[in-house]
C-alpha positions as CSV (number, residue, x, y, z in Angstrom):
1,X,103.8,129.0,66.3
2,X,106.4,126.5,66.0
3,X,104.7,123.3,67.5
4,X,101.7,122.2,68.6
5,X,102.7,120.9,71.8
6,X,104.5,124.5,72.6
7,X,101.8,126.7,70.6
8,X,99.9,129.0,73.0
9,X,96.6,130.4,72.6
10,X,96.6,133.4,73.8
11,X,94.9,136.1,71.5
12,X,92.3,133.0,70.9
13,X,91.6,132.6,74.5
14,X,91.2,136.4,75.2
15,X,89.4,137.4,71.9
16,X,86.2,138.7,72.5
17,X,85.3,137.3,68.9
18,X,86.6,133.8,69.4
19,X,82.7,132.6,69.0
20,X,82.5,134.0,65.8
21,X,85.8,133.0,64.5
22,X,85.2,129.5,65.6
23,X,81.7,129.7,63.4
24,X,83.5,130.9,60.4
25,X,85.6,127.7,60.4
26,X,82.7,125.6,60.9
27,X,79.3,126.7,60.6
28,X,78.0,124.5,63.7
29,X,76.6,127.2,66.3
30,X,76.6,124.9,69.4
31,X,80.1,123.3,68.3
32,X,81.4,127.2,68.3
33,X,79.9,128.1,71.4
34,X,81.0,125.2,73.6
35,X,84.6,125.3,72.5
36,X,84.6,129.3,73.0
37,X,83.3,128.5,76.2
38,X,85.9,126.4,77.2
39,X,88.8,128.9,76.9
40,X,91.6,129.4,77.9
41,X,93.3,126.7,76.3
42,X,97.0,126.6,77.2
43,X,98.1,124.6,74.2
44,X,97.3,124.3,70.4
45,X,96.7,120.6,71.2
46,X,94.3,121.2,74.1
47,X,92.1,123.4,71.7
48,X,92.1,120.7,69.0
49,X,91.4,118.1,71.7
50,X,88.6,120.2,73.1
51,X,87.2,121.0,69.5
52,X,87.4,117.4,68.7
53,X,85.4,116.5,72.1
54,X,83.0,119.1,71.3
55,X,81.8,117.8,67.9
56,X,79.1,115.6,67.9
57,X,76.5,114.3,65.2
58,X,74.2,117.2,66.2
59,X,76.4,119.5,64.7
60,X,76.8,117.7,61.4
61,X,73.9,119.1,59.3
62,X,74.9,122.7,60.3
63,X,78.2,122.3,59.4
64,X,77.4,120.6,56.0
65,X,75.1,123.5,55.1
66,X,77.9,125.4,55.5
67,X,80.4,123.7,53.1
68,X,80.4,124.2,49.0
69,X,80.2,121.1,47.0
70,X,83.8,119.5,46.0
71,X,84.6,121.1,42.7
72,X,82.4,124.2,43.2
73,X,83.9,126.8,41.1
74,X,82.5,129.5,43.2
75,X,83.6,128.3,46.3
76,X,85.3,131.2,47.9
77,X,87.6,131.5,51.3
78,X,89.4,128.5,53.0
79,X,87.2,126.3,51.1
80,X,88.6,127.5,47.8
81,X,92.2,127.3,49.2
82,X,91.6,123.8,51.0
83,X,90.1,122.2,47.1
84,X,93.1,124.0,45.4
85,X,93.9,120.9,43.5
86,X,90.4,120.7,42.3
87,X,90.4,123.9,40.2
88,X,93.6,122.4,38.2
89,X,91.5,119.5,37.4
90,X,90.2,118.5,33.5
91,X,86.7,119.0,32.4
92,X,86.2,115.3,32.5
93,X,87.2,115.1,36.0
94,X,85.0,117.8,37.3
95,X,82.1,116.6,35.5
96,X,82.5,113.5,37.3
97,X,82.8,115.1,40.6
98,X,79.4,117.4,39.6
99,X,77.8,113.9,38.8
100,X,79.1,112.0,41.5
101,X,78.1,115.1,44.0
102,X,74.5,115.0,42.7
103,X,74.4,111.2,43.4
104,X,75.9,111.6,47.0
105,X,73.3,114.0,47.8
106,X,70.6,112.0,46.4
107,X,71.8,108.9,48.5
108,X,72.6,110.7,51.7
109,X,70.7,114.2,51.3
110,X,73.7,116.1,52.2
111,X,76.7,117.6,50.8
112,X,79.7,115.2,50.3
113,X,82.0,116.3,53.1
114,X,85.5,115.4,52.8
115,X,88.9,116.8,53.8
116,X,90.3,118.0,50.7
117,X,93.4,119.8,51.8
118,X,96.6,118.6,49.7
119,X,94.3,115.8,47.8
120,X,93.9,116.0,44.0
121,X,90.4,115.9,42.2
122,X,90.9,112.5,41.2
123,X,91.8,111.1,44.5
124,X,88.7,113.2,45.8
125,X,86.6,111.7,43.1
126,X,87.7,107.9,43.9
127,X,86.9,108.7,47.8
128,X,83.4,110.0,46.7
129,X,82.9,106.7,44.6
130,X,83.8,104.7,47.5
131,X,81.7,106.6,50.2
132,X,78.5,105.8,47.7
133,X,78.2,102.6,48.7
134,X,78.1,103.4,52.6
135,X,75.0,102.9,54.5
136,X,73.7,105.9,55.7
137,X,74.8,105.5,59.4
138,X,78.6,104.6,58.3
139,X,78.5,107.5,56.2
140,X,77.3,109.9,59.1
141,X,80.2,108.9,60.7
142,X,83.2,109.3,58.3
143,X,81.7,112.7,57.3
144,X,82.0,113.7,61.1
145,X,85.7,112.6,61.2
146,X,86.3,114.4,57.9
147,X,84.9,117.2,59.5
148,X,86.9,117.0,62.4
149,X,89.8,116.8,60.3
150,X,88.8,120.0,58.6
151,X,88.4,121.7,61.8
152,X,91.4,120.8,63.3
153,X,93.5,122.2,59.9
154,X,91.3,125.5,60.0
155,X,91.7,126.1,63.6
156,X,95.8,125.5,63.1
157,X,95.3,128.2,60.2
158,X,93.6,130.6,62.2
159,X,96.0,130.5,65.1
160,X,98.9,130.7,62.7
161,X,97.0,133.9,61.2
162,X,96.4,135.5,64.6
163,X,100.2,135.2,65.3
164,X,101.4,136.4,62.2
């Protein structure tokens, strides 16, 4: 897969397991069904656009339930890779993330969902503190945008893995 605009999605478009594969990327069943039902997608850009359009606020709770906390050392698979820089953080930062996660969950009732790929633990902690100042409606909109970014990264990875 060389570029987003020239990349085809042939294996995804014909995969009988596409919905299951999508659900493994984002634990939102309605979103996975809608994206799978929209096949075929001629390009990666078309798939990414469809995934963005399909994602709604109604998907957020299910998706967040499938995400580990930032800094959770028991996170596995994709989440562990995405949070790779967090594992190198010092105990003080990890403790602050744990405390921040608890405060966030108490305030908003769900995990702190953030696109962690390529970001340091310190950056994620600063973002968490900033987001704690949001009102619930604003934070929900921010979390949905973060989920869309995560989905885009994961879709690119899925297609790259299939092409390999």
